[in-house]
NUVEXKOL-264027 format. One record per residue: residue number from 1; residue in one letter; chain; x, y, z of N, C-alpha, C in turn. Coordinates in pm, whole numbers, plus 50000, padded with zeros to 5 digits. Layout:
BEGIN
R  pos  code  unit   n_c1   n_c2   n_c3  ca_c1  ca_c2  ca_c3   c_c1   c_c2   c_c3
R  NUM     A     A      X      Y      Z      X      Y      Z      X      Y      Z
...
END
This chain:
BEGIN
R  pos  code  unit   n_c1   n_c2   n_c3  ca_c1  ca_c2  ca_c3   c_c1   c_c2   c_c3
R    1     X     A  82543  44317  62516  82593  44196  62471  82584  44181  62302
R    2     X     A  82677  44206  62251  82647  44190  62075  82622  44040  62047
R    3     X     A  82564  44035  61927  82517  43891  61904  82608  43776  61889
R    4     X     A  82745  43804  61858  82856  43706  61851  82865  43675  61992
R    5     X     A  82896  43765  62090  82911  43723  62225  82793  43646  62282
R    6     X     A  82684  43693  62248  82564  43611  62288  82550  43474  62255
R    7     X     A  82572  43462  62106  82580  43317  62083  82684  43228  62129
R    8     X     A  82795  43317  62145  82930  43247  62196  82902  43186  62339
R    9     X     A  82806  43273  62417  82788  43244  62566  82720  43102  62549
R   10     X     A  82616  43102  62464  82532  42988  62454  82595  42869  62419
R   11     X     A  82692  42872  62341  82786  42758  62286  82878  42722  62392
R   12     X     A  82987  42819  62382  83128  42802  62462  83082  42738  62609
R   13     X     A  83006  42831  62697  82996  42828  62830  82885  42696  62858
R   14     X     A  82803  42673  62763  82707  42579  62770  82687  42442  62694
R   15     X     A  82661  42489  62567  82631  42364  62478  82756  42289  62457
R   16     X     A  82869  42345  62458  82987  42262  62432  83049  42202  62541
R   17     X     A  82990  42219  62647  83024  42163  62783  82965  42043  62824
R   18     X     A  82952  41948  62714  82896  41826  62752  82982  41721  62784
R   19     X     A  82937  41623  62869  83027  41512  62902  83086  41459  62794
R   20     X     A  83221  41388  62834  83282  41317  62716  83209  41168  62689
R   21     X     A  83203  41142  62571  83170  41008  62549  83009  41022  62537
R   22     X     A  82938  40887  62509  82798  40873  62496  82722  40913  62615
R   23     X     A  82605  40981  62610  82527  41009  62722  82414  40944  62694
R   24     X     A  82349  40895  62805  82227  40833  62837  82115  40951  62809
R   25     X     A  82007  40887  62803  81887  40979  62785  81874  41089  62910
R   26     X     A  81869  41021  63041  81862  41093  63130  81987  41193  63154
R   27     X     A  82103  41164  63122  82208  41259  63134  82211  41360  63046
R   28     X     A  82152  41329  62916  82141  41447  62813  82053  41544  62851
R   29     X     A  81934  41498  62914  81833  41618  62940  81867  41661  63064
R   30     X     A  81933  41591  63157  81966  41652  63291  82083  41765  63277
R   31     X     A  82159  41731  63172  82272  41820  63146  82199  41962  63079
R   32     X     A  82107  41949  62981  82057  42033  62908  81962  42129  63023
R   33     X     A  81912  42064  63096  81817  42124  63182  81897  42238  63277
R   34     X     A  82028  42215  63298  82096  42297  63364  82173  42405  63266
R   35     X     A  82150  42411  63152  82204  42511  63060  82129  42655  63074
R   36     X     A  82192  42747  63112  82168  42885  63104  82027  42903  63172
R   37     X     A  82026  42931  63316  81876  42956  63341  81816  43079  63300
R   38     X     A  81888  43169  63225  81843  43274  63163  81772  43248  63028
R   39     X     A  81816  43117  62968  81760  43080  62855  81618  43028  62899
R   40     X     A  81597  42961  62999  81479  42895  63039  81393  43012  63076
R   41     X     A  81431  43114  63146  81336  43221  63178  81305  43281  63055
R   42     X     A  81381  43306  62946  81345  43384  62839  81240  43291  62752
R   43     X     A  81268  43160  62756  81175  43070  62674  81027  43052  62726
R   44     X     A  81014  43093  62868  80892  43040  62934  80783  43112  62864
R   45     X     A  80794  43259  62833  80681  43304  62756  80642  43246  62639
R   46     X     A  80730  43193  62545  80723  43111  62435  80635  42996  62455
R   47     X     A  80688  42914  62561  80615  42798  62583  80467  42815  62622
R   48     X     A  80435  42934  62716  80316  42949  62755  80205  42973  62632
R   49     X     A  80254  43048  62533  80174  43102  62437  80163  42983  62319
R   50     X     A  80268  42882  62311  80272  42772  62227  80157  42691  62286
R   51     X     A  80142  42673  62412  80058  42570  62475  79911  42629  62432
R   52     X     A  79888  42745  62454  79767  42829  62434  79739  42810  62278
R   53     X     A  79814  42848  62203  79798  42855  62074  79782  42739  61989
R   54     X     A  79866  42641  62030  79848  42497  61957  79713  42439  61964
R   55     X     A  79615  42463  62062  79502  42383  62073  79419  42395  61961
R   56     X     A  79434  42497  61870  79357  42518  61744  79427  42451  61636
R   57     X     A  79548  42390  61639  79616  42332  61541  79605  42182  61548
R   58     X     A  79592  42130  61424  79594  41969  61438  79729  41908  61490
R   59     X     A  79727  41834  61576  79840  41768  61618  79871  41627  61533
R   60     X     A  79998  41652  61453  80029  41552  61381  80148  41465  61445
R   61     X     A  80217  41524  61540  80335  41460  61604  80265  41438  61751
R   62     X     A  80231  41328  61767  80119  41320  61883  80190  41260  62011
R   63     X     A  80333  41234  62014  80386  41165  62141  80541  41244  62142
R   64     X     A  80581  41259  62240  80706  41319  62275  80820  41255  62188
R   65     X     A  80822  41126  62157  80905  41064  62082  80913  41115  61937
R   66     X     A  80785  41133  61884  80765  41184  61760  80796  41330  61732
R   67     X     A  80758  41403  61841  80800  41550  61866  80952  41559  61845
R   68     X     A  81028  41486  61915  81174  41492  61914  81248  41447  61791
R   69     X     A  81154  41328  61719  81229  41305  61588  81208  41400  61491
R   70     X     A  81106  41501  61498  81085  41580  61399  81206  41689  61422
R   71     X     A  81201  41726  61558  81312  41839  61593  81455  41775  61534
R   72     X     A  81468  41655  61552  81594  41601  61520  81625  41606  61358
R   73     X     A  81516  41577  61290  81532  41612  61141  81569  41745  61106
R   74     X     A  81503  41843  61162  81531  41982  61119  81673  42017  61183
R   75     X     A  81722  41961  61294  81839  41985  61323  81954  41942  61242
R   76     X     A  81927  41813  61200  82009  41741  61111  82034  41849  60980
R   77     X     A  81926  41903  60932  81908  41982  60814  82007  42116  60840
R   78     X     A  81974  42173  60933  82045  42303  60978  82203  42287  60985
R   79     X     A  82225  42174  61083  82377  42134  61096  82431  42115  60970
R   80     X     A  82394  42019  60901  82464  42008  60760  82461  42128  60678
R   81     X     A  82348  42192  60676  82361  42317  60589  82457  42420  60637
R   82     X     A  82473  42445  60746  82576  42543  60795  82709  42495  60774
R   83     X     A  82733  42369  60797  82868  42314  60776  82914  42304  60637
R   84     X     A  82819  42295  60552  82842  42291  60402  82875  42443  60365
R   85     X     A  82800  42521  60421  82808  42674  60388  82962  42725  60428
R   86     X     A  82999  42664  60556  83132  42707  60585  83243  42650  60502
R   87     X     A  83236  42516  60486  83330  42447  60403  83341  42501  60245
R   88     X     A  83223  42545  60210  83216  42593  60072  83289  42726  60036
R   89     X     A  83325  42807  60139  83372  42941  60114  83274  43037  60080
R   90     X     A  83152  43016  60058  83060  43107  60010  83040  43207  60119
R   91     X     A  83073  43202  60211  83054  43295  60333  83173  43368  60346
R   92     X     A  83166  43499  60301  83285  43590  60321  83383  43542  60451
R   93     X     A  83508  43531  60420  83598  43477  60534  83644  43610  60617
R   94     X     A  83676  43585  60733  83736  43666  60803  83663  43797  60864
R   95     X     A  83545  43782  60849  83460  43896  60900  83345  43860  60991
R   96     X     A  83254  43934  61031  83158  43931  61130  83078  43806  61109
R   97     X     A  83022  43815  60994  82933  43712  60928  82981  43560  60941
R   98     X     A  83113  43539  60905  83148  43411  60921  83157  43364  61054
R   99     X     A  83200  43467  61161  83195  43430  61290  83054  43400  61356
R  100     X     A  82965  43453  61310  82803  43442  61344  82777  43301  61284
R  101     X     A  82821  43261  61178  82779  43123  61099  82865  43035  61177
R  102     X     A  82965  43037  61211  83055  42938  61300  82983  42901  61416
R  103     X     A  82936  43012  61507  82869  42985  61613  82738  42922  61602
R  104     X     A  82654  42960  61509  82539  42903  61473  82550  42749  61434
R  105     X     A  82656  42716  61364  82693  42594  61321  82733  42510  61435
R  106     X     A  82795  42551  61521  82838  42484  61677  82707  42455  61731
R  107     X     A  82614  42544  61756  82486  42528  61831  82406  42417  61743
R  108     X     A  82402  42398  61626  82324  42311  61563  82377  42179  61578
R  109     X     A  82502  42169  61559  82566  42025  61604  82535  41983  61745
R  110     X     A  82545  42083  61827  82510  42029  61972  82385  41998  62004
R  111     X     A  82273  42068  61932  82132  42023  61918  82125  41890  61872
R  112     X     A  82200  41841  61774  82169  41713  61701  82247  41610  61809
R  113     X     A  82336  41642  61863  82412  41557  61975  82299  41532  62099
R  114     X     A  82242  41640  62159  82162  41610  62268  82027  41549  62214
R  115     X     A  81970  41587  62105  81855  41517  62055  81866  41358  62042
R  116     X     A  81976  41323  61971  82015  41181  61953  82041  41103  62089
R  117     X     A  82099  41167  62153  82101  41112  62318  81990  41094  62357
R  118     X     A  81896  41202  62375  81780  41185  62442  81683  41095  62383
R  119     X     A  81680  41074  62261  81587  40972  62176  81653  40838  62228
R  120     X     A  81774  40831  62226  81828  40686  62234  81820  40580  62110
R  121     X     A  81753  40487  62162  81725  40381  62050  81599  40417  61944
R  122     X     A  81541  40522  61999  81439  40584  61912  81495  40683  61832
R  123     X     A  81626  40721  61824  81668  40825  61722  81665  40769  61590
R  124     X     A  81669  40872  61496  81662  40842  61352  81779  40876  61276
R  125     X     A  81804  40805  61176  81934  40841  61090  81908  40976  61016
R  126     X     A  82024  41024  60976  82037  41156  60914  81978  41145  60758
R  127     X     A  81879  41204  60727  81841  41179  60582  81958  41244  60490
R  128     X     A  81930  41229  60367  82012  41285  60253  81954  41402  60214
R  129     X     A  82030  41508  60211  81955  41651  60172  82015  41704  60043
R  130     X     A  81927  41758  59977  81963  41831  59852  81925  41975  59871
R  131     X     A  82024  42071  59907  82011  42185  59936  81981  42290  59793
R  132     X     A  81989  42225  59700  81961  42302  59567  81805  42276  59524
R  133     X     A  81735  42196  59605  81596  42172  59579  81594  42135  59429
R  134     X     A  81676  42042  59398  81660  41983  59248  81710  42090  59155
R  135     X     A  81804  42165  59186  81872  42262  59093  81800  42395  59096
R  136     X     A  81722  42433  59184  81655  42566  59189  81742  42663  59255
R  137     X     A  81824  42617  59340  81928  42703  59427  82072  42648  59391
R  138     X     A  82153  42755  59436  82300  42727  59422  82368  42797  59548
R  139     X     A  82323  42747  59667  82372  42829  59805  82508  42802  59822
R  140     X     A  82595  42702  59755  82738  42686  59781  82826  42727  59684
R  141     X     A  82761  42791  59583  82849  42823  59471  82909  42734  59398
R  142     X     A  82853  42641  59378  82889  42504  59290  82883  42546  59141
R  143     X     A  82790  42616  59101  82766  42666  58946  82841  42749  58909
R  144     X     A  82931  42724  58809  83043  42841  58783  82980  42943  58709
R  145     X     A  82847  42929  58664  82762  43041  58596  82692  43131  58699
R  146     X     A  82705  43111  58816  82646  43190  58912  82746  43245  58987
R  147     X     A  82726  43389  59010  82832  43456  59086  82845  43423  59220
R  148     X     A  82943  43441  59304  82952  43411  59441  82872  43497  59522
R  149     X     A  82831  43627  59474  82753  43704  59544  82608  43669  59556
R  150     X     A  82574  43613  59425  82434  43580  59413  82415  43436  59495
R  151     X     A  82516  43346  59495  82497  43230  59572  82485  43263  59737
R  152     X     A  82577  43346  59767  82575  43386  59912  82440  43436  59955
R  153     X     A  82366  43523  59854  82235  43578  59859  82141  43462  59878
R  154     X     A  82150  43359  59815  82064  43238  59826  82097  43165  59959
R  155     X     A  82230  43168  59988  82248  43082  60118  82188  43143  60229
R  156     X     A  82198  43299  60247  82133  43365  60338  81965  43350  60343
R  157     X     A  81916  43342  60225  81777  43346  60215  81723  43197  60253
R  158     X     A  81794  43082  60224  81755  42955  60270  81782  42944  60412
R  159     X     A  81888  43004  60470  81901  42997  60612  81795  43084  60690
R  160     X     A  81759  43179  60649  81633  43244  60695  81511  43160  60713
R  161     X     A  81496  43099  60592  81357  43007  60588  81388  42882  60680
R  162     X     A  81495  42827  60686  81527  42713  60774  81510  42756  60937
R  163     X     A  81563  42871  60965  81544  42921  61089  81405  42961  61132
R  164     X     A  81352  43012  61039  81206  43054  61084  81125  42946  61111
R  165     X     A  81157  42838  61010  81070  42710  61020  81103  42641  61162
R  166     X     A  81237  42648  61203  81264  42568  61323  81208  42640  61438
R  167     X     A  81210  42771  61447  81131  42842  61555  80971  42804  61567
R  168     X     A  80920  42799  61451  80781  42776  61458  80752  42635  61471
R  169     X     A  80842  42541  61436  80812  42405  61443  80823  42373  61588
R  170     X     A  80928  42410  61654  80938  42376  61803  80828  42431  61873
R  171     X     A  80781  42546  61850  80667  42602  61919  80546  42498  61887
R  172     X     A  80550  42451  61773  80416  42382  61748  80419  42245  61817
R  173     X     A  80533  42190  61864  80534  42087  61908  80548  42079  62065
R  174     X     A  80527  42205  62152  80534  42232  62262  80430  42140  62340
R  175     X     A  80311  42157  62286  80194  42087  62352  80204  41953  62376
R  176     X     A  80283  41892  62258  80294  41727  62274  80418  41695  62367
R  177     X     A  80456  41781  62438  80561  41756  62547  80538  41781  62673
R  178     X     A  80389  41825  62701  80340  41876  62814  80355  41775  62931
R  179     X     A  80337  41648  62887  80340  41525  62987  80478  41478  63020
R  180     X     A  80588  41544  62951  80709  41506  62972  80804  41642  63022
R  181     X     A  80791  41700  63124  80835  41819  63173  80995  41835  63142
R  182     X     A  81071  41750  63150  81207  41754  63122  81247  41774  62975
R  183     X     A  81154  41701  62892  81174  41725  62749  81114  41850  62709
R  184     X     A  81009  41906  62759  80943  42025  62735  81051  42132  62760
R  185     X     A  81119  42139  62883  81221  42234  62899  81322  42255  62824
R  186     X     A  81383  42108  62782  81486  42111  62692  81455  42170  62571
R  187     X     A  81327  42138  62495  81286  42172  62370  81277  42347  62373
R  188     X     A  81217  42387  62491  81202  42550  62481  81340  42588  62497
R  189     X     A  81427  42541  62551  81571  42604  62571  81625  42623  62426
R  190     X     A  81622  42488  62338  81665  42501  62196  81581  42595  62128
R  191     X     A  81461  42597  62143  81359  42708  62070  81427  42827  62079
R  192     X     A  81459  42879  62204  81512  43012  62243  81635  43045  62162
R  193     X     A  81713  42943  62164  81841  42965  62067  81830  42964  61921
R  194     X     A  81740  42896  61867  81701  42906  61754  81619  43024  61703
R  195     X     A  81557  43105  61788  81494  43237  61762  81600  43326  61772
R  196     X     A  81701  43328  61841  81798  43412  61819  81884  43387  61680
R  197     X     A  81900  43271  61647  81954  43228  61521  81879  43305  61408
R  198     X     A  81758  43300  61406  81661  43342  61319  81679  43495  61306
R  199     X     A  81666  43547  61416  81690  43709  61413  81800  43765  61370
R  200     X     A  81930  43693  61389  82033  43739  61350  82042  43726  61191
R  201     X     A  82011  43605  61147  81999  43588  61002  81944  43698  60927
R  202     X     A  81815  43720  60984  81732  43808  60918  81793  43954  60932
R  203     X     A  81845  43972  61020  81924  44110  61022  82044  44114  60936
R  204     X     A  82118  44016  60917  82231  44003  60829  82174  44038  60676
R  205     X     A  82028  43987  60665  81976  44016  60526  81916  44149  60500
R  206     X     A  81935  44242  60619  81864  44363  60621  81739  44384  60650
R  207     X     A  81682  44280  60710  81538  44286  60760  81535  44285  60914
R  208     X     A  81407  44320  60948  81363  44332  61096  81403  44182  61141
R  209     X     A  81440  44182  61271  81474  44029  61310  81349  43965  61376
R  210     X     A  81222  44001  61320  81119  43939  61346  81018  43913  61205
R  211     X     A  80915  43824  61214  80832  43833  61099  80723  43927  61103
R  212     X     A  80701  43996  61022  80586  44095  61011  80486  44028  60919
R  213     X     A  80358  44018  60995  80236  43955  60908  80311  43825  60863
R  214     X     A  80260  43783  60730  80306  43657  60672  80389  43694  60561
R  215     X     A  80477  43801  60571  80551  43845  60457  80691  43769  60489
R  216     X     A  80739  43703  60366  80860  43632  60381  80980  43710  60372
R  217     X     A  80976  43853  60304  81073  43920  60297  81141  43914  60162
R  218     X     A  81213  44029  60106  81275  44040  59972  81380  43925  59962
R  219     X     A  81362  43859  59849  81470  43768  59814  81431  43627  59845
R  220     X     A  81323  43589  59907  81283  43476  59949  81182  43421  59844
R  221     X     A  81212  43314  59791  81126  43257  59668  80963  43216  59735
R  222     X     A  80889  43235  59645  80753  43209  59648  80728  43057  59719
R  223     X     A  80812  42981  59665  80814  42852  59721  80818  42830  59873
R  224     X     A  80884  42924  59935  80916  42925  60065  80786  42987  60155
R  225     X     A  80687  43041  60094  80580  43087  60159  80503  43017  60264
R  226     X     A  80496  42881  60236  80436  42767  60356  80520  42814  60496
R  227     X     A  80652  42863  60491  80732  42893  60622  80638  42988  60696
R  228     X     A  80571  43099  60612  80510  43233  60669  80365  43214  60682
R  229     X     A  80316  43120  60606  80153  43110  60616  80110  43106  60763
R  230     X     A  80010  43186  60795  79956  43166  60921  80020  43294  61033
R  231     X     A  80149  43338  60967  80198  43436  61070  80121  43561  61073
R  232     X     A  80015  43567  60992  79942  43710  61005  79825  43712  61129
R  233     X     A  79827  43623  61226  79712  43597  61308  79738  43705  61402
R  234     X     A  79616  43765  61422  79602  43865  61541  79555  43858  61663
R  235     X     A  79481  43734  61666  79413  43701  61774  79528  43607  61884
R  236     X     A  79522  43643  62002  79613  43581  62089  79523  43554  62222
R  237     X     A  79507  43439  62257  79437  43388  62372  79308  43491  62381
R  238     X     A  79223  43513  62266  79102  43571  62283  79099  43725  62264
R  239     X     A  79220  43789  62237  79268  43918  62242  79299  43957  62099
R  240     X     A  79230  44067  62042  79280  44101  61923  79384  44194  61925
R  241     X     A  79509  44177  61888  79627  44263  61913  79619  44367  61823
R  242     X     A  79550  44359  61716  79553  44463  61603  79464  44586  61676
R  243     X     A  79379  44563  61753  79292  44666  61808  79361  44779  61877
R  244     X     A  79458  44743  61990  79526  44850  62042  79676  44868  61980
R  245     X     A  79719  44776  61899  79869  44798  61854  79889  44803  61716
R  246     X     A  79775  44775  61640  79790  44769  61488  79836  44617  61447
R  247     X     A  79795  44594  61327  79816  44447  61284  79956  44414  61277
R  248     X     A  80041  44500  61220  80181  44470  61221  80233  44440  61339
R  249     X     A  80213  44536  61436  80270  44517  61572  80233  44377  61635
R  250     X     A  80101  44370  61617  80023  44240  61677  80085  44121  61629
R  251     X     A  80124  44114  61496  80178  43995  61460  80329  43961  61450
R  252     X     A  80412  44095  61496  80536  44074  61508  80578  44024  61640
R  253     X     A  80474  44049  61745  80502  44009  61875  80503  43856  61899
R  254     X     A  80438  43770  61798  80399  43640  61833  80472  43547  61726
R  255     X     A  80516  43444  61756  80558  43324  61632  80447  43233  61638
R  256     X     A  80377  43204  61536  80270  43111  61524  80324  42972  61504
R  257     X     A  80262  42885  61570  80327  42735  61549  80292  42676  61415
R  258     X     A  80389  42584  61382  80362  42498  61267  80347  42365  61323
R  259     X     A  80244  42286  61247  80210  42162  61270  80324  42065  61237
R  260     X     A  80311  41950  61278  80436  41854  61237  80423  41832  61087
R  261     X     A  80298  41820  61041  80278  41798  60897  80338  41911  60809
R  262     X     A  80302  42027  60846  80371  42141  60790  80515  42161  60795
R  263     X     A  80565  42141  60908  80711  42141  60927  80772  42044  60831
R  264     X     A  80719  41922  60849  80772  41794  60755  80768  41848  60617
R  265     X     A  80654  41911  60560  80663  41934  60408  80755  42023  60386
R  266     X     A  80774  42125  60468  80893  42220  60425  81029  42153  60406
R  267     X     A  81048  42063  60534  81185  41996  60528  81184  41913  60402
R  268     X     A  81085  41833  60358  81094  41748  60275  81129  41799  60100
R  269     X     A  81125  41929  60107  81157  41999  59986  81298  41986  59967
R  270     X     A  81377  41951  60072  81546  41939  60073  81568  41804  60124
R  271     X     A  81484  41708  60133  81525  41584  60157  81518  41490  60048
R  272     X     A  81627  41421  60014  81618  41311  59892  81588  41190  59949
R  273     X     A  81627  41139  60047  81597  41001  60119  81587  41017  60256
END
């Protein structure tokens, strides 16, 4: 199954089949719990590793509500970013890449809807975003002095950083949802979809679909290095993965969690209010 059909399956057959109108907290997570049993199976190993790995990391989002509020902030960011990218015309039209980003955009919007419904009265408002980071980037080709090709390259670079952040952030919050199994399952299902986004964006940029050591990849500014710090870990559950497989392979096989503070610090680079 190619990536467009794979993403389309998760969106069209599942995430878009939400009940009409507002959903209660229980309805939202009951519906999400039924989404793609294959996704849940794929997410299970991520969850097991997240629970084991996160013990050595500071827990800064200590409650399920705080964990989901962090997730919602990141989903707000991604949903707005992709919609603005599609609206701007910076993504080449009529080709495969436009179709990929249309599907990813649908996913992010659906994630926002689910998380808002699940949080209910504890939901948070969408922040105001500045995706130029104070004029450092031009991902939507608003600057007439910057070529469309350069802007699109920046758009892809930021998309990679956002997706890689999302994958690590969801993993980092898994342990904080241990006492809420329905929420944990829902978060891990979203996590698995985000991982597919990250892999495809990286491949569009001509990179491997996974992070190697703590390398951010060509074209990613040094300011984005916090997204990748810690990804060079070779110890997993007390086993040195570099011993039998080499350091590169050992780090490629696992995504390391981000703490809530680390994820917030990354997101805050693009949040105005």
